[in-house]
N, C-alpha and C positions, 0 to 999 in steps of 0.2 A: 580560443573562445571567440565567437563572433561578436561584432559590435552590437550593442543593445539596440533593439528596434524601439525608438522613442515614441513611435505612433501606436504601439501596442500597449494597451492598459491591462496589465496582468491582474491587478486587484479587481477591476471590473469583470474580467473574464472569470476569475475564481468565484466572485460573488454571484454572478448570473448562473454559472454552472452548479454551484452549491444549492441555489434556490431551486433550479430545475430538478436536481437529484433528490432534494428533500421532498419536493412535491410528489415525485414519482414513488419514492420509498413509502410515503404516507399512503399512497394508493395501493401499493403492492403488499404491505404488511397488514396482518389482521389488526382490527381496532383494539385499543387497550381494554375495552369492556367485553370483547369477545371471549367466551368461556374456553379454557380456564384463563381468567383475566390476569392472574399473577404472571404467567409466562409472557403474555403479550405486553404487559407493562414493563417487564424486565428487558425484553427485546428492544422495545422502543426507547427505554431509558438510555441504553448504550448507543443505539443507532443514531439517536438525535442528541447526543451529548456534546455536540460541537465538532470542531475540526474543520479543515479546509477542503475535505473531500478530495485529497490529492490524487488518489488512484482513479476515481471517476473522472476527474479533470484531465488527467493524462490520457485516459481512454478516449474521452471526447475530443481532445486535441489531436490525437492520432487519427481519429476518424476524419477530422477536418483536413488534416494534411494530405489525406488520400482522396479528398473530394466527397466525403460522406456527409451525412446530416446528423444532427443531434437526436432527432426523433428516432432514427433507426438504431443508434448506439445506446440510447438511454437505458433500456432493460439490462444490457450487459454491464453498464456502469453501475447500476443498482446491485446487480448480482455480486460484482467485485467488492462493493462496499459492505455487503452483508458478510462476505467471507473475511474481509479485513476486521470487521467489528467482532465477529465470533472469535477470531484469533486473539484479539486484545482481551476479551473477557476471560478466556482460558489462560492466557499468559499472566494475567494479574492474580490468579488464584493462589492461595497459600501453598499449594503443592507445586506451583510453578515459580513465578517471579515474586509472588507475595507482595503486591503493591496495594496501597490504600487509596491512591488517587490516580485518576486518568482524566486528562483534559481539564484539570482543575476541579474535578468533582469526585466524590467518593466512588470507588470502583463498584462494579455490579454486585460482587459478593458481599461488600460492606452494606449495601442497601437491601438486597433480597436474600442473602444467605448463600452459602456455597452450593447447595444442591440446585437451587433455582438458577444460579449463575451458570453452572455446567449445562443445564438444560436449555437455557437461553442461548448459549453458544451453539449447542447442537441444533436448535431450531433455526438459528440464523444461517448456519451452513446449509441446512436442508432447503431453507427459503431461497437461497441463492440459485439453486438448480431449478426450482419452480419458476423463478423470475426469468432465468436465462432461456428456459423452454418456451417462453412467450415471445422471444425475439424472432424475427423472421430469418429465413435462410437466404443464401446468396448463390449465384452460379458457381463461384469457386469454393464456397464454404457452407456446408450443410449444418443442420442442427447437431448431427453427430460430431462434427469438427468443433463446434462451440462447446459442447458438453465435455468432450475429451480435453479441450484446452483448460477448462476450469478445474476438472477433476485431477488432472496431472499436476497442475500448479499447486493445488491445495492438499495433495495426498501425501503418502508416507515417503515418497522419494524427494519431495520438494519442501513445502511449507511445514509439514509435520516433522520431516527429517531435520530441518533447521532447528526446531524447538527441542527435539530429542538431543541433538548434538550439543546444543546450548546448555541444556540441563546437565548432561554428562560431563561437560567441560568445566563446570564450576569447581573452583579450587584446584584445578590442574594447570600445569604449564603447557599451553598449546602453542603450536607453531603458527606462523602467518598463514600457511596453507590450510591448517585446521580451521582457523578463524574465517578464512575466505569461504570455506565450505559452508560454515554456519550462515554467513551473511548472504551467500548466493541463494540459499534456500529459505531462510527465515524472512528475508526482506526483498531481495532482488526478484525472486520467483513470481511474486504476485504483481509487482510493478511491471515486470516483463510481460506477464499474462495480460495485464491491463492494456498496454500499448498494442499488443498483438490482436486482442479482441476488438480494439478500436479500428485497426486496419481491416480486420475481417468484416466488420459492420459496414465498411465502405467498398467491399469486394476488391480489396487491394491486390496488386500484382505480387507474384512470388518475390520479386526483387524488393518491392516496398516492404513486404512482411519480414524479409531478412534484415533490412535496415532498421525496422522498428524493433526487432528482437535485439540487435546489438545496442540500440539506444536504451531500451528498457533494462537490459542486463547491467550496463555500465552505470546508468543513473541510479539503479537500485542499490548497487554496491556503494556508490558514493554517498547515497542517502544514509545508509547504515553506519558508514565510517564517521560521518558527521554526527549522527546520533551518539556514537561512542564518545566523541569529543565533547559534545554538549553535556553529557552526564558528568563529566569532570569539571567543566568550566562554568556551568550555569547553576542557579538556585532552583529549588522546587517550584517557587512562584513563577519563574521565567519559563520553566519547562511545562508546567501544568501537571507534573507527576513527580514522584519522589526522586530527587537528585542524589547522586552518590551511591545508588544501589549497586551498580556494577562493582565498584571498589569494595563495598561492604561485604559482598558475597564472594569476593575474589574471582569475579567473572572475567574471562579473557576478553580484552578489547584491543583495538588498534593502538590507542595511547599507552596501554599497559605493556604492549609487546614491542612497539617500535618508537614510542614517544609522540608527543603532541605535534611537533613541527613536521615530522615525516608523515604522520597521519593526515595532516592538512595537505601535504604535497600529493599523497596518494589520492585523496578525494578530488583534487584538481585534475590530476592525470586521468582519472576515471571519467570525469565529466567532459573533459576535452575529447576523449574517445567517443563519448556519446554524441557530442556535437558533430564529430566527423561522420558519424553514421547518417546524419540528416542531410548530407549534401545532395543525396539522390532526389530530394524533394524540391530542389531549386527555388528556395525561398518561400515555399508553401507551408513550412513547418514552424512558423513564427511562434505559435502558442507553445509548442513543445520546447523550443529553444528557451523561451522565457521561463517556463516551468523548471527546466533543468538549471537555469541560472539562479532561480529562486531557491531551489533545493541546496545548491552549493553555497550560496551566500547567506544562509541562515547565520545568525549571530553566534560565532564560535570563538 
């Protein structure tokens, strides 16, 4: 793990990018009074429910590492956040993970009902493609490339596949390989997509895109391993969502399969591999390094 860059202020970086993304999302999404108002209120309720906008931040940091600008990357950052939020709304439903709280607030279906929550998720997924279509294209990456990137990451082979495997794995004894399959798709896929889109928005080279792919893949896995750990070690108040849910439904997690200490070592190993992938940027990926360190060093 590289020495922490003391001159880089991660909190300031996250705060400024969150503000930029929130302003852009407010522009891109229909107003809450736009008919039918209920669906637009529900979409906005979840999209503006808080959080550090980690996927947009990683996307914008990847763009910066490749010499790009925030302005060019911002539509793609908003598209990714819409997909992430849609997945959370659906994950929280009684038919899925059945959670009552998300980011310290009642989940979407608790406020608007299950039917509207399903539709709000559907609408946000669709909104993501509308927003992405408004991004510019680049010499190496066309609009087709951008849309394919988002569609593949959020489709039945990646993000949806992870949720399916997660549901089907509840109450079953899964192997580490089975669990890795779930995490690769349910969490790593969208984080990896985020850094790749960030690179694309800067017209990055093929070598840079390959490095970003490795970074996103390993950080995404580490992020989910730590989430598994936090579900065991933290309270609902600390998490902002219901703690202990994984244990209660006998969901396979890294701590359940390999234990807490080995889970922590796995998370560290994954993030070290992510840092290794950033060497190609020769010190220009400071924000990405800081974000990876932040993800690994959450209180666990």
